[in-house]
VEXDREN-2710 file (C-alpha; in Angstrom, 1 decimal):
% VEXDREN-2710
k/r/px/py/pz
1/MET/7.8/-54.3/21.2
2/SER/9.7/-51.0/21.0
3/ASP/11.1/-49.3/24.1
4/PRO/8.6/-47.5/26.3
5/ARG/8.2/-43.7/25.9
6/ARG/9.4/-41.6/28.8
7/VAL/6.8/-39.9/31.0
8/HIS/7.0/-36.3/32.3
9/LEU/5.0/-34.7/35.0
10/VAL/4.8/-30.9/34.5
11/GLY/4.7/-30.1/38.2
12/SER/1.6/-29.9/40.3
13/VAL/-0.1/-33.0/41.7
14/PRO/-2.9/-32.3/44.2
15/LEU/-2.1/-35.0/46.8
16/ALA/-1.6/-34.6/50.6
17/ASP/2.1/-33.7/50.5
18/ALA/5.4/-34.2/48.8
19/SER/5.9/-37.7/50.2
20/ASP/2.4/-38.8/49.0
21/VAL/3.3/-37.4/45.5
22/PHE/6.7/-39.1/45.3
23/ARG/5.3/-42.5/46.5
24/THR/2.2/-42.4/44.3
25/VAL/4.2/-41.5/41.2
26/ALA/6.9/-44.1/41.8
27/GLU/4.4/-46.9/42.4
28/THR/2.4/-46.1/39.3
29/LEU/5.0/-45.0/36.8
30/GLY/8.2/-46.8/38.0
31/ASP/11.1/-46.5/35.6
32/LEU/9.0/-44.6/33.0
33/ILE/9.7/-41.3/34.8
34/HIS/13.1/-39.8/35.4
35/ARG/12.3/-36.4/37.1
36/PHE/10.0/-36.3/40.1
37/PRO/8.2/-33.1/41.1
38/ASP/7.0/-32.6/44.6
39/GLY/3.5/-31.8/43.4
40/GLU/3.5/-28.1/44.4
41/THR/1.1/-29.1/47.2
42/GLY/-0.5/-26.8/49.8
43/ALA/-0.4/-23.1/49.0
44/ARG/1.7/-23.7/45.9
45/LYS/-1.3/-25.4/44.1
46/GLU/-2.4/-21.9/43.1
47/TRP/0.8/-21.6/40.8
48/VAL/2.0/-18.0/40.5
49/GLN/-0.9/-16.7/42.6
50/TRP/1.0/-18.2/45.5
51/GLN/3.3/-15.1/45.3
52/LYS/0.3/-12.9/46.1
53/ARG/1.3/-13.2/49.8
54/ILE/4.7/-11.6/49.0
55/LEU/3.0/-8.6/47.5
56/ASP/0.4/-8.3/50.2
57/GLU/3.2/-8.1/52.8
58/HIS/5.5/-5.8/50.8
59/PRO/5.9/-2.3/52.3
60/GLN/6.7/-0.8/48.9
61/ILE/3.8/-2.3/47.0
62/GLU/0.0/-1.9/47.1
63/LEU/-3.2/-3.0/45.4
64/THR/-4.6/-0.6/42.7
65/GLU/-7.9/-0.9/44.6
66/ASP/-8.4/-1.8/48.3
67/LYS/-10.2/-5.1/47.7
68/PRO/-9.2/-8.7/47.2
69/LEU/-8.0/-10.0/43.9
70/VAL/-10.6/-12.2/42.0
71/PHE/-8.6/-14.0/39.4
72/GLU/-11.6/-15.0/37.3
73/GLN/-12.2/-11.3/36.6
74/ARG/-9.1/-10.7/34.4
75/ASP/-10.1/-7.5/32.7
76/THR/-11.5/-5.7/35.8
77/ARG/-9.7/-7.0/38.8
78/PRO/-7.2/-4.9/40.8
79/TYR/-3.5/-5.4/40.3
80/TYR/-0.4/-4.6/42.4
81/ARG/1.7/-1.5/41.9
82/LEU/4.5/0.5/43.4
83/LYS/3.4/2.8/46.1
84/ASN/3.6/6.5/45.2
85/GLY/7.2/7.8/45.5
86/VAL/8.8/4.3/45.3
87/LYS/11.3/4.0/42.4
88/ALA/12.3/0.8/40.7
89/GLY/15.9/1.2/42.0
90/ASP/14.6/1.3/45.6
91/LEU/12.6/-1.9/45.3
92/ALA/13.8/-5.2/46.7
93/PHE/12.2/-8.5/47.4
94/GLY/12.9/-10.9/50.3
95/PRO/12.6/-14.7/50.1
96/LEU/9.9/-15.9/47.7
97/GLY/9.7/-19.4/49.2
98/TYR/10.8/-21.5/46.2
99/ALA/14.2/-22.3/47.8
100/ASP/12.7/-23.2/51.2
101/CYS/10.1/-25.6/49.5
102/ALA/12.8/-27.2/47.4
103/ARG/15.1/-27.9/50.3
104/SER/12.2/-29.4/52.3
105/SER/11.0/-31.6/49.5
106/TYR/14.4/-32.7/48.5
107/ALA/15.0/-34.1/52.0
108/GLU/11.9/-36.3/51.5
109/PHE/12.9/-37.3/48.0
110/ARG/16.4/-38.3/49.2
111/LYS/14.9/-40.4/52.1
112/LEU/12.5/-42.3/49.7
113/ARG/15.3/-42.8/47.2
114/SER/17.5/-44.2/49.9
115/ALA/14.7/-46.6/50.9
116/GLY/14.4/-47.8/47.3
117/VAL/11.0/-46.3/46.7
118/ILE/12.4/-44.0/44.0
119/ALA/15.0/-45.2/41.5
120/GLY/18.6/-44.4/42.3
121/ASP/19.2/-42.4/39.0
122/ALA/16.0/-40.3/39.4
123/ARG/16.2/-36.5/39.8
124/PHE/14.2/-34.1/41.9
125/LEU/12.3/-31.6/39.7
126/VAL/11.8/-28.0/40.8
127/ALA/9.3/-26.1/38.5
128/ILE/9.0/-22.3/38.8
129/PRO/6.9/-19.9/36.7
130/SER/8.8/-17.4/34.6
131/PRO/9.0/-13.8/35.9
132/LEU/6.7/-12.7/33.1
133/ALA/4.0/-15.0/34.5
134/PHE/4.3/-13.3/37.9
135/LEU/4.2/-9.9/36.3
136/ASN/1.3/-10.4/34.0
137/VAL/-0.9/-12.2/36.4
138/LEU/-0.3/-10.0/39.4
139/VAL/1.2/-6.6/38.5
140/ALA/-0.5/-3.6/36.9
141/ALA/0.7/-3.2/33.3
142/ASP/2.3/0.3/33.7
143/HIS/4.3/-1.0/36.7
144/ARG/5.6/-4.3/35.2
145/ALA/8.8/-2.8/33.7
146/ALA/9.8/-1.2/37.0
147/ILE/9.1/-4.4/39.0
148/GLU/10.6/-6.9/36.6
149/GLY/14.2/-6.3/37.4
150/PRO/14.0/-6.5/41.2
151/TYR/11.7/-9.5/41.0
152/MET/14.0/-11.3/38.6
153/GLU/17.0/-10.6/40.7
154/ARG/15.4/-12.2/43.7
155/LEU/14.1/-15.1/41.7
156/LEU/17.6/-15.8/40.4
157/MET/18.9/-15.7/44.0
158/GLU/16.3/-18.4/44.8
159/VAL/17.9/-20.5/42.0
160/ASP/21.3/-19.9/43.5
161/GLU/20.0/-21.1/46.9
162/ILE/18.4/-24.2/45.4
163/VAL/21.5/-25.3/43.4
164/ALA/23.7/-24.7/46.5
165/ALA/21.5/-26.9/48.7
166/ILE/20.9/-29.8/46.3
167/PRO/23.6/-31.9/44.6
168/HIS/23.6/-31.0/40.9
169/GLY/23.4/-34.6/39.8
170/ASP/20.1/-35.0/41.8
171/LEU/18.4/-31.9/40.4
172/ALA/16.3/-30.8/37.4
173/MET/14.9/-27.3/37.1
174/GLN/12.0/-26.3/34.9
175/TRP/10.8/-22.9/33.9
176/ASP/7.0/-22.6/33.2
177/ALA/6.5/-20.2/30.3
178/VAL/2.9/-19.3/29.4
179/ILE/2.7/-15.6/28.9
180/GLU/5.5/-15.7/26.4
181/ASN/3.5/-18.1/24.2
182/LEU/0.3/-16.1/24.5
183/ILE/2.1/-12.9/23.5
184/LEU/3.7/-14.6/20.5
185/GLU/0.3/-15.9/19.5
186/GLY/-1.0/-12.3/19.6
187/VAL/-3.5/-12.5/22.5
188/ARG/-1.5/-10.9/25.4
189/THR/0.9/-8.0/25.9
190/SER/3.4/-7.4/28.7
191/ASN/3.9/-3.7/28.4
192/ILE/7.7/-4.3/28.4
193/ASP/9.4/-5.6/25.3
194/ASP/7.3/-8.2/23.5
195/SER/9.7/-8.9/20.6
196/PRO/10.5/-12.6/20.1
197/GLU/14.2/-11.9/20.8
198/ALA/13.3/-10.2/24.2
199/LEU/10.8/-12.8/25.3
200/VAL/13.0/-15.8/24.6
201/GLY/16.0/-13.9/25.7
202/ARG/14.5/-13.6/29.2
203/LEU/13.8/-17.3/29.2
204/ALA/17.4/-18.0/28.2
205/ARG/18.7/-15.7/30.9
206/ILE/16.9/-17.5/33.7
207/GLY/17.9/-20.8/32.1
208/ASP/21.6/-19.9/32.0
209/ARG/21.5/-19.3/35.8
210/VAL/21.1/-23.0/36.2
211/PRO/24.5/-24.8/36.3
212/PRO/25.2/-27.2/33.4
213/ALA/25.3/-30.3/35.7
214/VAL/21.7/-29.6/36.7
215/GLU/19.1/-30.7/34.1
216/LEU/17.1/-27.8/32.5
217/GLY/13.7/-27.9/30.9
218/TYR/10.9/-25.6/29.8
219/HIS/7.1/-26.1/30.0
220/LEU/5.7/-24.1/27.1
221/CYS/2.2/-23.6/28.5
222/TYR/-1.0/-22.1/27.2
223/GLY/-2.7/-21.7/30.6
224/ASP/-5.1/-24.0/32.5
225/MET/-8.3/-22.5/33.9
226/ASN/-10.8/-25.3/34.5
227/HIS/-8.9/-27.6/32.1
228/ARG/-9.1/-25.0/29.3
229/HIS/-6.3/-23.1/27.7
230/SER/-6.3/-19.3/27.7
231/LEU/-5.8/-19.8/24.0
232/GLU/-6.2/-23.1/22.1
233/PRO/-3.0/-23.2/20.1
234/PRO/-3.8/-23.5/16.4
235/ASP/-0.8/-25.7/15.8
236/MET/2.7/-26.1/17.2
237/ARG/4.4/-23.4/15.2
238/VAL/5.0/-20.9/18.0
239/MET/6.2/-23.6/20.4
240/THR/8.6/-25.0/17.8
241/ALA/10.0/-21.5/17.1
242/VAL/10.4/-20.8/20.8
243/ALA/12.2/-24.1/21.4
244/ASN/14.6/-23.6/18.5
245/ARG/15.4/-20.0/19.5
246/LEU/15.9/-21.1/23.1
247/SER/18.4/-23.7/22.1
248/ARG/20.4/-21.1/20.1
249/MET/20.3/-18.5/22.9
250/LEU/21.2/-20.7/25.8
251/HIS/24.8/-21.0/26.9
252/ARG/24.2/-24.4/28.4
253/PRO/22.6/-27.7/27.4
254/LEU/18.8/-27.9/27.2
255/GLN/17.6/-31.3/28.4
256/TYR/13.9/-31.2/27.6
257/VAL/11.0/-29.1/26.3
258/HIS/7.3/-29.8/27.1
259/MET/4.6/-28.8/24.6
260/PRO/0.8/-29.1/25.1
261/VAL/-1.7/-30.8/22.8
262/PRO/-5.4/-30.0/23.1
263/ARG/-7.8/-33.0/23.5
264/ASN/-9.5/-32.4/20.1
265/ARG/-6.2/-32.1/18.1
266/GLY/-5.6/-35.7/16.9
267/ASP/-5.0/-34.4/13.4
268/GLU/-1.6/-34.5/11.7
269/ALA/-1.7/-30.8/10.8
270/TYR/-1.4/-29.7/14.5
271/PHE/1.9/-31.6/14.8
272/ALA/3.3/-30.7/11.4
273/PRO/5.5/-27.7/12.6
274/LEU/7.5/-30.2/14.8
275/ARG/9.3/-31.2/11.6
276/ASP/11.2/-28.0/11.9
277/LEU/12.5/-28.7/15.3
278/ALA/16.3/-28.4/15.5
279/LEU/17.0/-29.9/19.0
280/PRO/18.8/-33.2/18.4
281/GLU/20.1/-33.4/22.0
282/THR/16.9/-32.3/23.7
283/GLU/14.0/-34.6/24.8
284/ILE/10.6/-33.5/23.6
285/PHE/7.5/-34.3/25.7
286/LEU/4.1/-33.8/24.1
287/GLY/1.2/-33.1/26.5
288/LEU/-1.3/-35.3/24.7
289/VAL/-2.5/-37.4/27.6
290/HIS/-6.1/-36.5/28.6
291/HIS/-8.1/-38.1/31.3
292/THR/-11.4/-37.6/29.5
293/ASP/-10.7/-39.9/26.6
294/GLY/-8.1/-42.0/28.3
295/VAL/-5.9/-44.6/26.6
296/GLU/-7.8/-44.7/23.3
297/GLY/-7.7/-40.9/22.7
298/THR/-4.1/-40.6/23.9
299/ARG/-3.0/-43.3/21.5
300/ARG/-4.8/-41.6/18.7
301/ARG/-2.9/-38.4/19.4
302/ILE/0.4/-40.3/19.7
303/ASP/-0.2/-41.8/16.2
304/ALA/-0.9/-38.4/14.7
305/ALA/2.2/-37.0/16.3
306/THR/4.5/-39.7/14.9
307/THR/3.8/-38.4/11.4
308/SER/5.9/-35.4/12.3
309/ILE/8.2/-36.6/15.1
310/ALA/9.3/-40.1/16.0
311/ASP/11.1/-39.7/19.3
312/PHE/9.1/-38.1/22.1
313/GLY/7.9/-38.7/25.6
314/ILE/4.3/-38.1/26.9
315/ALA/2.7/-35.9/29.4
316/THR/-0.5/-34.0/30.2
317/GLU/-1.0/-30.5/28.8
318/CYS/-0.3/-28.9/32.1
319/GLY/0.0/-29.7/35.8
320/PHE/-2.6/-31.6/37.7
321/GLY/-3.1/-28.9/40.3
322/ARG/-6.8/-28.1/39.6
323/ARG/-7.8/-31.7/39.3
324/SER/-9.7/-33.7/41.9
325/SER/-7.4/-36.0/43.8
326/GLU/-9.3/-39.2/43.0
327/THR/-8.5/-38.8/39.3
328/ILE/-4.7/-38.8/39.9
329/VAL/-3.9/-42.5/40.0
330/PRO/-6.2/-43.3/37.0
331/LEU/-4.6/-40.5/35.0
332/LEU/-1.1/-41.8/35.9
333/GLU/-2.2/-45.3/34.8
334/ILE/-3.2/-43.8/31.4
335/HIS/0.4/-42.5/31.1
336/ALA/1.8/-45.9/32.0
337/ALA/-0.4/-47.8/29.5
338/CYS/0.3/-45.5/26.6
339/ALA/4.0/-45.2/27.4
340/ARG/4.5/-49.0/27.4
341/GLY/2.4/-49.3/24.3
342/GLY/5.4/-47.9/22.4
343/ALA/4.8/-46.1/19.1
END
């Protein structure tokens, strides 16, 4: 039997708290997983919408209409904007909460690792949405360029706080990139600079802020609303191009890239662009594990993927955040069964 495949968890796991996530993942996956997320529990289960509270409380920002945001109404909902008279150079953000959550969860991670619940060589994974996710989901299109700089500056300060608080050898950081892929697929715009060089350049800039001794990864996402992508990727061409460009633009090592696989894409054509990957030192995780067709469907997609790439780990398409909690252990068990099944 060949060595088991590595397992990656993208980030969100809807259990009670970080301790529950760490324990459940360790008990079910054991040595198959190297990076442990804290599950993004509580308010963070809403992903980038969690930052809505920062905008609601910001004295320089307002809603375009005086009514709550309804995220299902993408084309008609109100967005946030600068108040009249506020210039981009005057805008500043206070703490976003990512560093505070990381410090708290790491304390629990370290305690469980010391107790032998988590393996001694495991790392704590902090996953954060890219600035463009914040901007496109929450900010009015004609104000994104003005708000981008101040928000990115504060987000990078949060990175600095995280890497100052957690030993670098214990830490992995992941950037969640969804809007970038959707723009490159031609179904979104940012109203800033949507060229491939600019889009990937921003991802490289935030990646370069992470010190080299901290592991760095990217989740190349296509959205997850009720377990459906904002766009079902036609194949892995855009993701492969983004990963290759990232590896060239970064000034530090890239430890891993995660790429989603729709449930109905067990065909070799979907995976064919992976033959053009030029990341010999980077782990690739394919998000081909699906709860709905379990071990059989996952193994079918693994077999199709191996026609284009031999060495890869497995994951789900996205985080578990909008999944019912009773499905979490069965879903992790699917990962374990397929990972140990080898190629």
